C-alpha positions as CSV (number, residue, x, y, z in Angstrom):
1,M,133.6,142.5,-56.2
2,K,136.5,141.7,-53.5
3,R,133.7,141.3,-51.0
4,L,132.2,138.5,-53.1
5,L,135.5,136.9,-53.9
6,V,135.6,136.5,-49.9
7,I,132.2,135.2,-49.5
8,L,132.7,132.5,-52.2
9,S,136.1,131.7,-50.8
10,I,134.5,131.2,-47.1
11,V,131.8,128.6,-48.8
12,L,134.5,127.0,-51.0
13,L,136.6,126.4,-47.9
14,A,133.6,125.1,-45.6
15,L,132.6,122.8,-48.4
16,P,135.1,119.5,-48.0
17,C,133.8,119.5,-44.0
18,H,130.0,119.4,-44.8
19,A,128.9,115.5,-45.3
20,A,125.4,117.1,-46.9
21,R,127.3,118.6,-50.0
22,K,127.9,115.7,-51.1
23,S,124.9,113.1,-52.8
24,L,124.8,109.8,-51.6
25,K,122.3,108.7,-54.7
26,G,124.2,107.1,-57.7
27,Q,127.3,106.9,-55.5
28,H,126.7,103.4,-54.1
29,K,126.3,100.9,-57.1
30,A,129.7,99.9,-56.3
31,F,129.3,98.4,-52.9
32,V,128.5,94.7,-52.9
33,S,127.9,92.8,-49.9
34,A,130.1,90.0,-48.3
35,D,126.4,87.8,-47.4
36,T,125.2,86.9,-50.9
37,A,122.1,86.9,-49.5
38,F,121.9,90.3,-49.9
39,T,122.2,92.0,-53.1
40,G,120.6,95.5,-55.1
41,A,122.0,97.8,-52.5
42,F,120.5,101.0,-53.2
43,V,119.8,104.7,-51.7
44,D,116.7,106.2,-52.0
45,E,116.5,108.8,-49.8
46,D,119.2,111.6,-48.6
47,R,118.2,114.6,-46.8
48,V,118.8,116.9,-44.2
49,I,115.8,117.0,-41.2
50,D,115.6,118.9,-38.0
51,S,113.9,116.1,-35.6
52,P,114.6,114.9,-33.3
53,V,118.2,116.1,-34.3
54,R,119.5,118.4,-37.2
55,C,121.4,115.7,-39.1
56,R,121.5,114.2,-42.3
57,L,119.4,111.1,-43.0
58,V,120.0,108.0,-45.3
59,H,117.7,105.5,-46.1
60,G,118.4,102.3,-48.1
61,G,118.4,98.9,-48.1
62,F,118.3,95.6,-50.5
63,A,116.4,94.0,-52.9
64,D,115.1,91.7,-50.6
65,G,113.5,94.0,-48.8
66,T,116.2,94.8,-46.0
67,R,115.7,98.5,-45.1
68,F,118.2,100.6,-43.2
69,C,117.8,104.5,-41.4
70,A,121.3,105.9,-40.8
71,Y,121.2,109.5,-39.2
72,F,124.9,111.5,-40.0
73,P,126.6,114.3,-38.6
74,L,126.4,117.1,-40.6
75,K,130.3,118.2,-40.5
76,K,133.0,115.9,-41.3
77,E,134.5,117.3,-38.1
78,D,132.0,116.5,-35.7
79,F,132.4,112.7,-36.8
80,Q,134.7,110.8,-34.5
81,G,134.4,107.7,-36.7
82,R,131.9,105.6,-35.0
83,F,128.6,104.5,-35.3
84,F,126.1,103.2,-32.7
85,Q,123.5,100.6,-34.4
86,Y,120.2,99.4,-32.5
87,I,118.9,95.8,-32.6
88,T,115.4,95.7,-32.0
89,P,113.5,93.1,-30.2
90,S,111.6,91.9,-33.4
91,P,112.5,92.7,-37.3
92,E,110.1,95.8,-37.7
93,D,110.1,99.5,-38.7
94,E,113.6,101.0,-39.4
95,R,112.3,104.3,-38.2
96,A,111.3,103.3,-34.6
97,A,114.0,105.3,-33.3
98,S,112.9,108.5,-35.1
99,G,109.8,108.3,-32.9
100,F,110.9,107.0,-29.6
101,G,108.8,108.9,-26.4
102,F,111.0,107.8,-23.8
103,Q,113.9,109.8,-21.7
104,I,116.7,109.9,-24.2
105,N,116.1,109.7,-27.6
106,P,119.0,107.2,-29.3
107,I,119.5,109.0,-32.3
108,V,120.1,112.6,-30.8
109,F,122.3,110.5,-28.5
110,S,124.6,109.5,-31.3
111,I,125.0,112.7,-33.3
112,N,125.6,114.7,-30.0
113,H,128.4,112.1,-29.2
114,G,130.3,112.4,-32.5
115,A,128.5,109.2,-34.2
116,Y,126.0,108.4,-37.0
117,F,123.1,106.3,-35.7
118,L,122.4,102.9,-37.5
119,E,118.3,101.5,-37.0
120,S,117.6,98.5,-39.6
121,N,114.3,96.3,-40.4
122,Q,116.8,93.2,-39.8
123,G,115.7,92.1,-42.7
124,G,111.4,93.0,-42.8
125,V,108.7,93.3,-40.4
126,F,107.4,90.1,-38.6
127,D,103.9,89.5,-37.7
128,P,103.7,86.6,-35.6
129,S,100.2,86.1,-37.4
130,D,101.5,86.1,-41.1
131,E,103.1,82.9,-41.9
132,S,104.3,85.1,-45.4
133,T,106.6,87.2,-43.1
134,R,108.3,84.4,-41.8
135,R,112.1,83.8,-43.1
136,E,115.4,82.0,-42.1
137,A,116.0,82.7,-38.9
138,T,119.7,83.9,-39.4
139,I,118.5,86.7,-41.5
140,G,116.6,88.6,-38.8
141,A,118.8,87.0,-35.9
142,Y,122.2,88.9,-37.1
143,R,122.8,89.5,-40.9
144,A,120.3,91.6,-42.2
145,S,122.0,94.1,-39.5
146,A,125.5,92.8,-40.5
147,A,124.6,93.7,-43.8
148,C,123.3,96.5,-43.3
149,A,126.3,97.6,-40.8
150,E,128.6,97.5,-43.9
151,F,126.6,98.9,-46.1
152,S,126.5,102.0,-43.6
153,R,130.9,101.7,-43.4
154,Y,130.5,102.2,-47.2
155,L,128.5,105.3,-47.0
156,A,130.1,106.9,-44.2
157,Q,133.5,106.5,-46.4
158,L,132.3,108.3,-49.2
159,L,130.6,111.1,-46.8
160,Y,133.5,111.6,-45.0
161,D,136.7,110.2,-46.8
162,C,137.6,108.6,-43.5
163,E,139.1,105.5,-42.6
164,R,136.6,102.3,-41.7
165,P,134.3,103.5,-38.6
166,R,133.8,101.6,-35.8
167,G,131.0,100.2,-35.1
168,Y,128.8,98.7,-31.8
169,C,125.8,97.4,-31.7
170,Y,123.3,96.9,-28.7
171,G,119.7,95.9,-28.1
172,G,117.5,94.5,-25.4
173,S,115.6,92.1,-24.6
174,G,114.8,89.9,-27.6
175,G,116.8,92.6,-29.5
176,A,119.7,91.2,-26.5
177,F,119.7,87.6,-27.6
178,R,120.0,89.2,-31.4
179,T,122.9,91.5,-30.3
180,A,124.7,88.7,-28.8
181,G,123.9,86.3,-31.7
182,G,125.8,88.4,-33.5
183,A,129.0,89.6,-31.4
184,E,129.5,85.9,-31.6
185,A,128.6,85.1,-35.1
186,T,130.6,87.3,-37.1
187,N,133.1,89.7,-36.8
188,V,131.1,93.0,-38.3
189,W,131.4,94.7,-34.9
190,D,134.0,96.6,-32.5
191,G,132.0,96.0,-29.9
192,A,128.3,95.1,-28.4
193,V,126.1,96.1,-25.6
194,P,123.3,93.4,-24.7
195,F,121.2,94.8,-22.1
196,V,118.1,93.2,-19.8
197,M,119.3,90.1,-21.2
198,G,117.9,86.5,-21.1
199,S,119.8,83.1,-21.5
200,P,118.4,80.0,-24.0
201,Q,116.3,79.0,-20.8
202,A,114.7,82.0,-20.3
203,M,111.4,81.7,-22.7
204,P,109.0,80.4,-21.7
205,N,110.5,79.9,-18.1
206,V,110.6,83.2,-17.0
207,F,107.0,84.1,-17.9
208,T,104.8,81.4,-16.7
209,I,106.2,81.1,-13.0
210,R,105.2,84.8,-12.5
211,M,101.9,83.7,-14.4
212,R,101.5,81.1,-11.4
213,A,102.1,83.9,-9.0
214,L,99.8,86.2,-10.0
215,R,97.2,84.0,-10.7
216,V,97.8,82.0,-7.2
217,L,98.7,84.9,-5.0
218,G,96.6,87.9,-6.5
219,D,95.6,90.2,-3.8
220,K,98.3,88.7,-1.4
221,L,101.6,90.4,-3.3
222,D,100.6,93.6,-1.9
223,G,101.5,92.1,1.3
224,V,104.3,90.5,-0.1
225,A,105.5,94.0,-1.9
226,D,105.0,96.5,1.3
227,A,106.9,93.6,3.3
228,M,110.0,94.2,0.8
229,R,109.7,97.8,0.9
230,P,112.2,99.8,3.6
231,G,110.3,99.6,6.9
232,G,108.7,96.3,6.1
233,S,108.5,93.4,8.0
234,G,110.9,91.7,5.9
235,N,109.1,88.6,5.7
236,P,107.0,88.1,2.7
237,Y,105.5,85.1,3.4
238,E,103.8,86.1,6.2
239,G,100.2,85.5,6.0
240,L,100.2,83.2,2.9
241,T,98.8,79.8,2.8
242,A,101.2,76.7,2.0
243,E,100.4,76.3,-1.9
244,Q,100.9,80.8,-1.6
245,R,104.4,80.4,-0.1
246,E,105.4,77.5,-2.3
247,V,104.7,79.5,-5.3
248,L,106.3,82.5,-4.0
249,S,109.5,80.7,-3.1
250,D,109.5,79.2,-6.7
251,A,109.0,82.4,-8.2
252,T,112.0,83.8,-6.1
253,R,114.4,81.0,-6.5
254,M,113.7,80.7,-10.2
255,G,115.1,84.6,-10.3
256,F,111.7,86.6,-10.4
257,P,113.1,89.6,-7.9
258,I,111.2,89.8,-4.4
259,K,111.6,93.4,-3.9
260,A,110.1,94.0,-7.3
261,W,106.6,93.1,-7.0
262,G,104.8,96.6,-6.3
263,P,103.5,96.9,-9.6
264,W,101.7,93.3,-9.9
265,R,98.5,94.7,-11.1
266,Q,100.0,95.8,-14.5
267,L,102.1,92.5,-15.1
268,D,100.6,89.5,-17.5
269,P,101.8,86.7,-19.4
270,H,104.1,89.7,-21.3
271,G,106.0,87.8,-24.3
272,Y,105.1,84.4,-23.6
273,R,101.7,85.6,-25.7
274,L,103.8,85.0,-28.7
275,L,104.9,81.8,-27.6
276,H,102.5,79.9,-25.9
277,G,101.6,78.0,-29.7
278,A,104.8,77.2,-30.3
279,V,105.3,75.7,-27.1
280,V,102.2,73.8,-27.3
281,R,103.0,72.8,-30.6
282,M,106.6,71.6,-29.6
283,D,105.2,69.6,-26.8
284,P,101.1,68.4,-27.3
285,T,101.3,65.2,-25.1
286,Y,102.2,67.6,-22.5
287,F,99.0,70.0,-22.5
288,R,96.5,67.6,-23.8
289,H,97.4,64.4,-21.4
290,D,100.6,64.4,-19.5
291,F,100.0,67.5,-17.1
292,W,96.4,66.5,-16.3
293,E,96.6,62.4,-16.1
294,T,100.0,61.3,-15.1
295,P,101.2,61.5,-11.5
296,G,103.9,63.7,-11.0
297,Y,102.1,66.5,-12.9
298,A,100.8,69.2,-10.8
299,G,97.3,68.9,-12.5
300,A,97.1,65.0,-12.0
301,E,96.2,65.6,-8.2
302,P,95.1,69.8,-8.6
303,S,95.7,71.8,-6.0
304,P,92.2,73.8,-4.9
305,S,93.4,77.1,-6.7
306,L,94.1,75.0,-10.3
307,I,90.4,73.5,-9.6
308,R,89.0,77.0,-9.1
309,G,90.7,78.3,-11.8
310,R,90.0,75.8,-15.0
311,I,87.6,77.3,-17.0
312,Q,86.0,75.0,-20.1
313,L,82.8,76.5,-20.8
314,R,80.9,75.6,-23.7
315,T,78.8,78.2,-26.3
316,R,77.9,80.1,-29.1
317,I,79.2,82.9,-31.1
318,R,77.0,85.8,-31.1
319,K,78.9,88.1,-33.4
320,V,82.5,88.6,-35.3
321,I,83.7,92.0,-33.9
322,S,87.0,93.5,-36.4
323,T,89.5,95.1,-35.0
324,L,88.2,98.7,-35.8
325,E,84.9,98.0,-33.6
326,A,86.5,96.4,-31.2
327,A,88.6,99.6,-30.8
328,E,85.2,101.4,-30.7
329,L,83.7,99.4,-27.9
330,G,86.6,99.7,-25.8
331,L,87.5,96.0,-26.0
332,V,90.8,96.4,-27.3
333,P,93.2,99.2,-27.3
334,M,94.6,100.6,-30.9
335,P,98.1,99.7,-31.1
336,A,101.1,102.4,-29.2
337,E,103.0,103.6,-31.4
338,A,105.4,104.6,-28.2
339,D,106.1,100.4,-27.5
340,K,107.2,100.1,-31.1
341,G,111.3,98.9,-30.7
342,T,111.1,99.7,-27.5
343,A,112.9,96.7,-25.3
344,D,110.0,96.1,-22.8
345,R,106.9,96.3,-25.5
346,A,107.7,95.8,-29.3
347,W,106.8,92.5,-28.8
348,A,103.1,94.6,-28.1
349,Y,103.3,96.1,-31.3
350,A,104.2,93.2,-33.9
351,G,102.4,93.4,-37.0
352,A,100.0,95.8,-35.4
353,S,99.4,97.9,-38.7
354,E,98.1,94.5,-40.6
355,R,95.6,93.6,-38.1
356,M,93.2,97.0,-38.2
357,N,90.5,95.1,-40.3
358,R,90.5,91.4,-38.6
359,P,88.4,90.4,-36.5
360,A,89.9,91.0,-32.6
361,A,86.6,89.8,-30.7
362,V,83.7,88.0,-30.9
363,E,80.1,88.2,-28.6
364,L,79.2,85.0,-27.2
365,E,76.1,84.0,-25.8
366,E,78.0,83.1,-22.4
367,A,81.5,84.3,-21.4
368,P,83.3,83.8,-18.2
369,A,84.2,87.0,-16.0
370,S,88.2,86.2,-16.3
371,I,90.3,83.6,-18.3
372,G,93.0,85.2,-15.7
373,M,96.3,84.3,-17.8
374,G,94.9,83.4,-20.8
375,A,93.0,80.6,-22.5
376,D,91.7,79.3,-26.1
377,L,88.4,79.5,-27.7
378,V,88.2,75.9,-29.6
379,K,85.7,75.6,-32.6
380,V,83.9,72.8,-32.2
381,D,82.1,72.5,-35.8
382,G,82.5,73.5,-39.4
383,P,85.4,74.4,-41.1
384,N,88.4,74.6,-39.2
385,A,86.7,72.1,-36.1
386,G,89.4,71.9,-33.6
387,H,91.3,74.6,-33.7
388,R,92.5,76.6,-30.9
389,Y,92.4,80.3,-31.0
390,Q,94.3,81.8,-28.4
391,L,92.5,84.7,-26.3
392,V,93.5,87.6,-24.4
393,K,90.9,88.6,-22.0
394,A,87.3,88.1,-22.0
395,Q,84.9,91.6,-20.9
396,D,81.4,92.1,-19.3
397,S,80.2,88.1,-19.4
398,R,79.8,88.7,-23.7
399,Y,82.9,89.4,-25.5
400,V,86.4,87.8,-25.8
401,T,89.4,89.1,-27.5
402,F,91.9,87.6,-29.3
403,E,95.4,87.1,-29.1
404,S,97.7,88.8,-32.1
405,V,99.1,85.7,-33.4
406,N,96.1,84.2,-34.2
407,S,96.2,84.0,-38.4
408,K,93.9,86.2,-40.1
409,E,93.1,83.0,-42.4
410,D,92.0,81.3,-38.9
411,L,90.0,84.0,-37.9
412,A,88.0,84.6,-41.5
413,L,86.5,81.4,-40.6
414,L,84.9,82.2,-37.2
415,K,81.1,83.1,-38.0
416,E,78.1,83.5,-35.9
417,G,76.3,80.6,-34.5
418,D,79.1,78.8,-34.2
419,E,79.6,76.4,-31.6
420,V,82.8,77.2,-29.6
421,V,84.5,76.2,-25.9
422,V,86.1,79.1,-23.8
423,D,89.1,76.9,-22.2
424,N,92.3,77.8,-20.3
425,S,93.5,74.6,-19.7
426,D,96.7,74.9,-21.4
427,F,97.6,78.2,-19.7
428,L,97.3,76.6,-16.4
429,A,99.5,73.8,-17.3
430,V,102.3,75.7,-18.5
431,E,102.8,77.4,-15.3
432,T,104.5,74.5,-13.9
433,Y,106.1,73.5,-17.1
434,Y,109.9,74.8,-15.7
435,R,109.6,71.9,-13.2
436,H,109.8,69.8,-16.0
437,Q,112.5,71.7,-18.0
438,V,115.3,71.2,-16.0
439,P,118.7,71.7,-18.3
440,S,122.3,71.8,-17.5
441,P,124.0,72.5,-14.4
442,D,125.6,76.1,-15.3
443,F,121.3,77.1,-15.2
444,Y,121.8,76.6,-11.8
445,V,118.6,78.4,-10.5
446,W,117.0,75.0,-11.3
447,D,119.4,72.9,-8.9
448,Y,116.3,73.1,-6.1
449,L,114.6,70.9,-8.3
450,K,116.9,68.6,-8.2
451,G,117.0,65.3,-5.2
452,V,120.0,64.8,-3.4
453,N,121.2,62.3,-6.5
454,G,121.1,65.2,-8.6
455,Q,118.5,64.0,-10.6
456,P,115.6,66.4,-11.4
457,I,112.6,65.5,-8.6
458,Y,109.7,65.9,-11.5
459,P,109.1,63.8,-14.7
460,Q,110.9,65.3,-17.4
461,R,109.9,66.1,-20.9
462,P,112.1,65.0,-24.1
463,I,112.6,68.2,-25.1
464,L,113.7,71.6,-23.7
465,V,112.0,74.3,-25.1
466,G,114.0,77.3,-24.1
467,P,117.2,76.8,-26.6
468,I,114.8,76.3,-29.5
469,L,112.6,79.6,-29.0
470,S,115.7,81.8,-28.0
471,Q,117.9,80.5,-31.4
472,L,114.6,82.1,-33.3
473,A,115.6,85.4,-32.0
474,T,120.0,84.9,-31.8
475,G,120.3,82.5,-35.1
476,I,122.6,80.6,-33.4
477,P,122.8,78.2,-30.0
478,Y,124.8,81.4,-28.4
479,D,126.6,80.5,-25.7
480,G,129.6,83.3,-25.2
481,N,131.8,82.5,-27.5
482,I,132.3,86.6,-28.5
483,Q,134.4,87.7,-31.4
484,C,134.3,91.5,-30.2
485,K,134.2,93.2,-26.8
486,V,131.0,93.0,-24.7
487,I,129.9,94.8,-21.9
488,V,126.2,93.3,-20.9
489,C,123.9,95.6,-19.1
490,C,121.6,94.2,-16.5
491,S,118.3,95.1,-13.9
492,V,118.6,93.6,-10.8
493,W,114.6,94.8,-10.5
494,D,113.9,93.0,-14.4
495,R,110.6,91.0,-14.0
496,E,111.0,89.5,-17.5
497,A,114.4,88.5,-18.1
498,F,115.7,87.9,-14.5
499,P,119.0,89.1,-13.5
500,W,120.8,86.1,-12.9
501,Q,120.9,85.5,-16.7
502,G,123.5,88.1,-17.1
503,D,125.8,86.1,-14.8
504,W,125.1,82.7,-16.4
505,Y,126.4,84.6,-19.8
506,R,129.6,86.1,-18.0
507,K,130.4,82.6,-16.6
508,R,129.8,81.2,-20.6
509,V,132.3,84.1,-21.5
510,E,134.4,83.1,-18.8
511,A,134.8,79.8,-20.1
512,H,135.3,80.4,-23.3
513,L,137.8,83.2,-23.3
514,G,139.4,81.8,-20.0
515,A,142.4,85.0,-18.6
516,T,141.4,86.8,-21.8
517,A,137.7,87.7,-20.7
518,A,138.6,90.7,-18.2
519,D,140.0,91.8,-21.5
520,N,137.1,91.6,-24.0
521,F,134.1,91.6,-21.2
522,R,132.0,93.1,-18.5
523,L,128.6,93.0,-16.6
524,W,127.3,95.9,-15.1
525,Y,124.2,95.4,-12.8
526,T,122.1,99.2,-12.4
527,D,119.7,98.6,-8.9
528,R,116.2,99.8,-8.9
529,A,116.0,99.4,-12.6
530,T,113.7,96.7,-14.6
531,H,113.0,96.1,-17.9
532,A,111.3,98.8,-19.2
533,D,113.9,101.2,-21.1
534,A,112.9,104.0,-19.4
535,G,112.2,103.0,-16.0
536,D,108.6,102.2,-14.6
537,D,107.8,103.7,-11.2
538,P,109.5,107.2,-10.2
539,R,108.8,106.6,-6.5
540,E,111.0,103.2,-6.6
541,T,112.3,102.5,-9.8
542,V,115.2,103.9,-12.1
543,P,115.5,104.0,-15.8
544,Y,119.0,102.1,-17.1
545,M,119.1,103.4,-20.9
546,T,121.7,106.2,-19.6
547,T,124.3,103.4,-18.5
548,V,123.5,101.5,-21.8
549,Y,124.8,104.4,-23.5
550,Q,127.7,104.9,-21.3
551,A,128.6,101.4,-22.0
552,L,128.6,102.6,-25.4
553,L,130.8,105.2,-25.4
554,D,133.4,103.4,-23.2
555,L,133.4,100.4,-25.3
556,D,134.4,102.9,-28.4
557,D,137.6,104.0,-25.5
558,W,138.0,100.4,-25.1
559,V,138.7,99.7,-29.1
560,A,139.9,103.2,-30.1
561,K,142.3,104.4,-27.1
562,G,143.1,101.0,-25.0
563,I,140.9,103.0,-22.3
564,V,140.4,99.8,-19.7
565,P,136.2,100.4,-18.5
566,P,134.9,100.1,-15.3
567,A,135.3,96.9,-13.8
568,N,132.2,94.1,-13.4
569,S,129.7,94.4,-10.7
570,D,130.4,93.1,-7.4
571,Y,127.1,91.0,-6.7
572,S,126.9,87.2,-5.0
573,I,123.7,85.2,-6.0
574,E,121.4,83.2,-3.3
575,D,118.3,81.6,-3.9
576,G,118.2,83.1,-8.0
577,Q,118.2,86.8,-6.4
578,V,121.3,88.8,-7.7
579,L,122.5,90.5,-4.5
580,L,125.3,93.7,-5.4
581,S,127.9,94.6,-2.8
582,A,127.0,96.8,0.3
583,D,130.3,98.6,-0.4
584,G,129.2,101.2,-2.9
585,V,132.7,102.7,-3.6
586,N,134.2,99.0,-4.4
587,R,130.9,97.7,-6.1
588,G,132.5,98.0,-9.7
589,G,129.9,99.0,-12.2
590,I,128.8,102.3,-13.0
591,Q,126.0,102.9,-10.8
592,P,126.1,105.1,-7.5
593,A,125.3,103.5,-4.2
594,V,122.7,105.4,-1.8
595,T,121.4,104.2,1.4
596,A,118.7,106.1,3.4
597,S,118.2,106.2,7.7
598,V,116.0,107.4,9.7
599,N,116.9,107.1,13.4
600,G,119.1,105.0,12.9
601,G,117.3,102.4,11.0
602,D,114.6,102.3,8.0
603,R,111.4,103.2,9.8
604,A,109.9,105.8,12.0
605,D,106.7,106.1,13.9
606,A,105.8,109.9,14.5
607,G,103.1,112.0,15.7
608,I,101.4,114.5,13.5
609,G,103.5,117.7,12.8
610,E,106.3,116.0,14.2
611,E,109.8,116.9,12.8
612,I,111.8,113.7,11.5
613,S,115.3,113.5,10.4
614,V,116.0,111.7,7.6
615,R,119.8,111.0,6.6
616,F,121.2,109.7,2.9
617,E,124.7,108.2,2.1
618,V,126.1,108.5,-1.2
619,E,128.8,106.4,-2.6
620,I,130.7,106.8,-5.9
621,P,132.3,103.6,-7.5
622,R,135.7,104.7,-8.2
623,G,136.9,105.6,-11.8
624,I,133.0,106.2,-12.9
625,G,133.3,109.9,-12.3
626,S,131.6,111.8,-9.4
627,L,127.9,112.9,-8.4
628,A,126.5,115.1,-10.6
629,L,122.8,115.5,-8.8
630,I,120.9,114.9,-6.4
631,E,116.8,115.0,-6.2
632,W,114.8,114.9,-3.2
633,S,110.8,113.7,-2.4
634,P,109.8,114.5,0.9
635,L,106.5,112.6,0.0
636,G,107.9,110.0,-2.1
637,D,105.5,110.9,-4.7
638,G,107.8,110.9,-7.7
639,Q,107.6,114.5,-7.7
640,Y,111.3,115.6,-7.0
641,K,112.7,118.8,-6.7
642,A,117.3,119.5,-6.4
643,V,119.0,119.3,-3.5
644,Q,121.0,122.3,-3.3
645,P,125.4,121.7,-3.0
646,E,125.3,123.3,0.3
647,D,123.3,121.5,1.9
648,L,125.6,118.3,1.1
649,Q,128.9,117.2,2.9
650,V,131.7,115.8,0.2
651,S,134.6,113.8,0.9
652,A,137.9,115.1,-0.1
653,D,138.3,112.2,-2.6
654,G,134.0,112.7,-4.1
655,L,133.5,109.3,-3.4
656,H,131.4,109.9,-0.3
657,A,128.6,112.5,0.2
658,S,126.0,112.6,2.7
659,F,123.3,114.9,3.8
660,T,120.2,115.2,5.9
661,Q,116.6,116.4,5.3
662,K,113.7,117.5,7.7
663,V,110.3,116.4,7.0
664,S,106.8,116.7,9.0
665,Y,103.4,115.7,7.8
666,D,100.1,117.3,8.6
667,K,97.9,114.1,8.2
668,A,97.9,110.4,9.4
669,G,99.3,107.9,6.9
670,T,102.9,106.2,5.5
671,Y,105.3,108.3,3.6
672,F,108.0,107.2,1.8
673,P,110.5,110.2,1.7
674,T,112.7,109.4,-0.9
675,A,116.3,110.9,-2.5
676,R,117.6,110.2,-5.8
677,V,121.1,111.0,-6.7
678,Y,123.0,110.7,-10.1
679,S,126.4,110.4,-11.0
680,E,128.1,111.3,-14.2
681,R,131.9,110.5,-16.0
682,H,132.8,114.1,-15.8
683,G,130.2,115.3,-12.9
684,D,128.2,117.3,-15.5
685,A,124.8,117.5,-14.4
686,S,123.9,118.9,-18.3
687,S,124.9,115.5,-19.8
688,V,121.3,114.0,-19.7
689,H,122.7,110.8,-22.1
690,T,125.1,109.8,-19.3
691,L,123.3,110.5,-16.0
692,I,123.4,107.5,-14.1
693,P,120.8,107.2,-11.2
694,N,120.0,105.6,-8.2
695,L,117.3,106.3,-5.0
696,A,116.7,105.2,-1.7
697,M,114.0,106.2,0.9
698,V,112.5,104.9,4.5
699,R,109.4,104.4,5.7
700,I,107.7,107.4,8.1
701,V,104.2,106.4,9.3
702,T,102.0,109.3,11.3
703,E,98.7,108.9,13.0
């Protein structure tokens, strides 16, 4: 009996520490949202889960269709009074983060760092092909997220009997727009981390300038990429025609990172596919008349490549093909769950579950071998004559496949025997639309398109479409007037959100906050990082999500403890390119700097079997921690192995390190021996959520 009483005492003492002992069902009815659009708050799921980490999952929402998932630490003593809320690029599934397949799961990060994790559907799934899913822009932009944040705070206080939890939202790409909009339009969050962030002029310009370069330069981009790699010629314009030089120069000046053309064959129109119809509708005379007929526009006096690239093929439909049948034929891929919610690919998944039984392709009597960056299928006769169906590609000179933005009602009107025209004129026209969209002077990359009098050298359109498109995501004409502390994380090699846009936002914040900007804002750049959440090619790029996670932790230290985070990155901008300071110790931000050399340069020519020494120098910016891990890839093939600590020479202050590796190759070829280095706030190599990477390489040619 005495033993039983002891056991019961232990259990009773444990009860107050375990939030899971309190049921939330039926206890949430007293919550009333400050935003009257969100009523009928409810919780319909409350359980302990083991994957991706053991925690408590609470699912709920509001009567309007807004839903959320909150993942709480099980024990009160493990909760540090904070939450992290992920804002996806477009409204979708509130459970997206649970299936994230990239480097680090945000639920695990949050639970392991004493926070609960929150994600919502931002008011409901948005299907660009279904008008019924559209809603007032501010709902999906920030209001649904804010209502869920406040509801989750109420639930946390019920669970933990605590004070108001501190909250931090973060989001990338389109999610960065929404995060910034929320940080400016509300005071719901204590801090925000927009990452891989665009500007109000980003859409469609960052996509269309790239589309033009991909079409005009094509295989020449191999030489551009090689020239800019270590040991290359350094002259990316070598061997290009006059038109190709102009196109590459334009893309570079507009901000496409000149060093980031390596995987050009995997690049495509990206998010522009969702924007195309809206751009054409907002400025129809540009596409139907001015571009092709009016002096001052590229189509009025077309270049040879524009003439060769234009397709206007009249034909007939043999067969309409459903999504399932198209997938079986290999015409379209099945929607990838791994894309859902990610900063880089969420646009590709939008509305995927609703499209399975809709037409995805048609077989034509004749189809072009390729449609380049995109085209329309124009219906000539019958119901819906004149309608333009957006295409994504052509295959086997028989099939064309549809983009996801086409409405199910319009697709249902396509029939066997319909006369149609495959026409890519609008996609060609939009490639130089940026020339006719010169904005205010704060968007300085457009300066080269102005004459000596400061006026645009090309005719200008009556409307700037960028701010209209961006406001669909932000909900407001965002301009840097932040209401909380903000750390922006941008990528120097970002091919979708050109990196200068982080600097644009910094300048807007400074214009609003003046002398207090440094007390509320930081901009950190990650070198060799792209737009993709988990990085692209491990041979040349690094992921940035650990920088985002460290920013969230630093924000909370800033808010809760007054600990000032590391300084802004030290950089300059030249002809649209962001150049980080060569002084790694004083360059700000939180990424280590690393350089590589061979024989005093970045290239060596060697005989087969000849041994070469490659030297690497590492610098750690002040105040960000210390060197935690170094990996080494002798072949530069993305396969890394750890460098042992005894092989390093480290300075007394820990800010400098160097090491040398010897290599030799038994086959003729070109090799890029590479080192990947990681810093961490406490020098802890096991802290996977906050290891900050960088890499450097040299070129060795053997023959």
